[in-house]
N, C-alpha and C positions, 0 to 999 in steps of 0.2 A: 504494500500500500504506500509506504514512504517513497519507494522508487517511482511509482506513478506520479505522485505529487511533485517529486523533484523535476520531472519533465513537463508536467501540466502547468505549474505556476509560471515558469518563464514564457511558455507559449501564450498563456492568457495575457501576461504583461505586454508581450510583443503585439498581440492583436489590439489591446487597448491603446497602445502608443500609435499604431497605424490609424486608428479611428480618430485621433486627436490632432488632425492637421489644422494648421492655422487657416482661417477663412480668408480667401483672397477674392479680389474683384474679378468677376467672370470676364473673359475676353469678349470684346465687342463682336457682333455677328458679321461685320462687313470686312474684316481683314485689317482694320486700322486699330490702333491702340489708344485713340483719343475719343472721348465721348462725354456726354452729360445725359443722365437719365433720372427721372423722378416720376412720382405718381401725383396726379391732380385728382383729388377725391377718389382714390383707388384705381384710376385709369392711367396705365403706364404711357409715358412719353419718352422717347429716346431720340437723341440727336447725336450724330457721330461724324467722324472725319472721312466719310465716304466721298466719292467724287462730286456729289451734289452739294456737299456742305463744307463749310469752313469752320474750323475750331481754332481759337487762338486764346492765348493768355499773355498778359503783360504785367510785369511788376515795375513800378516806378516810384520815385520819391521826390517829386518836384511840385506837389500840389500845395496851394496856399492853405487849405483847410486841414489836411492830414499830410504828414511828412512821407508816409509809406502807404502805397495802395496796390491792390491786386485787382485786375479786371479780367474776368473770364467771359468770353463772348462766343456764341455759336450762331451762325447764320445759315439757314437752309434755303438756298436759292430757288429750287423749283417749287417749293411749298411756301415760300416767303415767310418762314417761321424764324424766330430769333429768341435767344435766351441770354441774359446777362446777369452775372453775379459781380458785385463790387464790394471789396473789404477795404476799410481805411483805418489807420492806427497812427498814433503819435510815436509809437515805438516800432523798431524793425519788425516786420511780419515774421512769424514763426509757426511751426506746426503746433497748433493749439485750437481751442474752441473760441470762436468769435460769436457774440450774442447780440441780437436785436431785441430790445425790450421797451415797454412803455416808458420806463424811467429815462431812457436815452434811445429814442427810436432810430436815430441815424448815426450814432457814435462810432460803432465798429462796422456794421453792415450797412453800407451806403445805398445799395440798390440790389434788388432781385426783380427781374421783369421777364415774363414769357409772352411773346407775341405769337398768336395762332395764325394758321394759314388764311383765316378770314379777317385778319388784321385786328382781331380782338386782343385785349391785353389783360394779363393777370399781373397785378402789382400789389404791394402791401398797402393796407389801410394804415392810418396814422398809428394805431395801437397794435399792429401786427407783431406778435412775438415770433422768434425763430433763432436758428443758429446755423453757422457754417463751421464744421470741424475740418481744419486743414491737417491731413495726416502725413503728407509728403510735400516739401517745398524746396525745390532746387532752383535757385534764382538765376542761374546762367542760361543763356540762349540754348535751346535744345533740352533743358532740364524739364522735369515733370512736376506738376502740381496735382495732388490727389486729395480727395476729401469727400465729406458727406454733408447733407443739409436737410433741414426741415423748417417749414413755416406754416403758421395757422393764420386765419383771418385775412386771406388774400381776396382782393376785390377783382371782379371780372367786368371789364368795360369794353364798349364797342369802339370802333375806330374813331369816333367823335368824342370819346371820353365819357360817354353816358354810362352810368352804372347799370349793369345788367343783373348782377347778383353779387352776393358777398359771403364771407365766412367759408371760402374754399380752403382746402388744406393741401399743402405740398408735403409728401412723405417719401421715405426711402430714396431720397436724392443722393446721387453720387456722381463724381466726375473724375476724369483723368485727362489732363491736357498738357501740351508742351508749351514752354515759354518761347515766344516768337521774338 
């Protein structure tokens, strides 16, 4: 019996370790490694660096309001969709959680906007809470920025800025883009 246990325990330990792989961002479907995806009220939206779309990220530090900014922008030409995330800080940006709250609605997260193919816009209401978690930040050209995001209380407006509906939720947001 002890002999069987001697071989059984290491085997079980090995199987447990195999099952405990670190969760990774799934590769994009289009053969590119740049993308932004999120759910609007549980409906998945994905924009990536396929031939129809342009994904870009820029880090700069010359703004009069915030010394350090990150702008992630995705533009889908055939569908006329676009998505923008903008983070600003008085300190150098780093891999950490940036928060948008009622107390300081634009202090760290300056902008999150999604424009649909019908030119309708999802954008934050004044009191929209949310966060952007930067998990990877390589500042040099060709470096990657990765992270996650979530926002509540997003307004949906038509192309003339008329309010269509409110209290939309962006969940399961994630991105991986290159610094241009």
